[in-house]
N, C-alpha and C positions, 0 to 999 in steps of 0.2 A: 371964744363964743363958741367956736364948730366943735370944740371939746365936747361943751354940753349936748349940743345936737346929737353927736356920735354917741354919746352915754344913753341918751333916752332912746335913741333907734336901738341899741344893742339890747335894752330891757324890754323893747316891744315882746309881747307873746310870739311865739312862733306857730305856725299852722299846724294842726293836727293832719297827720297824713291820712288820705282818703281810703287807703287799702295797704295792705302789707306789703304788695308789689311795688307800689310807689315809694313806700318808706325805705324799703331795701334799694332800690334804685338811686334814690336821693343819697343814702348813705354811703353806696359804693362810689357814686360821682365825688362826694365830700372827702372819702379817703385817698381817691387818685389824686385830688386837688391838693390835699394835704403833703402827699408823699412826693409827688411830681412838682410843684412850684415852691419857691421861696416866697412864702405869703407874709405878710407883715403879722407882728405879734397879736395884734389886737383881732385881726382877721383869724389868725390861726386858732386864738381862745374861742371866739365866736364859732367857728367850724367845729371844735371839739365838742363844745356844749351842745350844739344842735346834732352832733353825731350821736352822743350820750342819749339825748332825747329820743332818737330816732330808735337806736339800739333798745331802749326801754319799751318804746312801742312794740317791736318787733317781738321781743320776748315776751311782752304780755300777750300779744295775739296767739303768738304758738303756744302758750300756756292755756288759753281759752280753747284753740282747737284739740289740744291734747286731751283736756277735759272732756269734750264733747267725743271724743273717738272712744274715750274709756267708756262713757254711759253708753254709747251705740253698742261697742263690743259686750258689754255687760247684758244690754237689751238681746243680743243675737244669742247669747249663751242660755240665757232664760227662755227664749223662744225654742231653741232646740232642746233644751231640758224638759219642757212642755210636751214636745210632739212624742 
């Protein structure tokens, strides 16, 4: 019966990070724990999956920021050309 509870707990959706910095911090802690400890296989898999989620979140935030910078740079160029 405890295996059923562990399975259902593992399938619970992970919280979306509140910010890029918090996601990066959690990701760094996960990597350190995975590298520095002998984790049970199930916990190692859960940590890997959470790390992948955090990595995707961070990549998405960086891409969004890059787009904003490109827009701002483009607006800056247009402003200079208009002067």
